[in-house]
N, C-alpha and C positions, 0 to 999 in steps of 0.2 A: 491610398491603400498600400502604396509601396512602403511607407513607414511602418505600417502594421507588420509586414513580413520582415522588415529589417530588425524587428525586436525578437525574432526567433531565438538567437543565441541567449539573450537575457531570460526569456521565458523558459527555455530548456534548462538553463542552469538553476533558475528558481525552482523548477519542478524537481530537479535532481536534489537540490538542497532540502526541499520538503520531504522527499522520499527518505533521505538520510535521517532527518529529524524524526520522522514517523517510525522508522525501523529502530532507531536508538531508543525512543520512548517505549516502543513495544517490548523490546528485550529487557530494558530496565524495569518496566512495570511487571513483566513476568517474573523476574528474579525477586523483586520486592513482594509480589503476591505469594510466591512459593515460600518465602521466609516469613510470611504473615507480618510484614513490617507496618508499623503505624503510619509511615510516610504515605502509604496508599490512601489514607483518609484525608490528606491535604487537598485543599481546593485546587491548587495549581496542578497537581498530578491528575486530578479528575478532569480539569477543563482543557489544559494544554493540548492533549492529543486530539481533541475534537476541533480545536482551532487549526492546528497543523494539518489535519486531514481535510478540513474544508478548503484551505488554500491549496493543498495538494490536488484535490479534485478540480478546483477552478483552473489551476495551471494546466492540468491534463486536458480539460475541455478546450482551453485556448489553443493548446498544441494540436489537438485534433483538427480544429478549424484552420490552423496555419499550414499544416501538411496535407490538408484535404483528404484525410483518411478517417473513416468512422466505423464504430462497431456496427455489426449486421450488414455492412457494405463490404468492408475489407476483412478477410478471414483472420489475419493475424491480430487485428484490433479486437475482433469478437473474442478470440481465444484469450487475449490479454485481459479483457473485461471479465471473462469467466475466472481467470486465474486470480485477479484482484478480489473478486467477490468470494472466492474460496479462501483466500488469505484472510479476508475480513471475518468470514464465518468461523474459521478455525481459531483465529485470534480471539474472538469473543468467547469461544468455548474454553480456550486456555486461561482466560482471565476472569471469567464469571462462573457463577453456578456453584453447586456443591458436589462436584464430581471429585473422584479420587485423584491423587497427585500423578499417578502413572498416566491416566487419561489426559490430564492437562499437559503433561510433558509431550505425549504423542501429538496432541492438538497443536502445541507450540512448534514442534518439528515439522508437522505437516504444513503449517502456515508459512514457515520459512521456505519449505520446498516450493510451494505455490508462488512465493515471492521471487524465488530464483527463476522459475519459469517465466514470470511476467517480465523480469529483467532481460532474459534471453530473447523473448519475443520483441521487446522494445529495441534491442540492439540489432538483431538479424532480420526482423520483420518477415519471418517465415514461420508458418504454422508447424506445430509439433504434434498435438493431439488430434486436430481436425483434418490433418493432411494425409 
């Protein structure tokens, strides 16, 4: 079991890498979507974010077990889960549907705001909204 915990730095850096890739893909896809770019129809652009986000989720779950802190047990982790779900929801609104561009821009900015909250919670491990 000791070797499992010795992998913590590698898992953490892997998780951070997937966060970076996920955010870069989200911002890039939003810009392409707003420009109505035909690149959005490419298979890679449609599939890659799902693959990245799957590995992001898996690395996050592994980190939860490594640090022994879990949503609905530890307040900061519960709040981070809520922030991530809000980020996903607003991200979907920003990239999908037939809403007007102003709505999509506000959804995009809201998603980024929730992402910043999730990053703050991960760094400081202190609740903001539930505290």
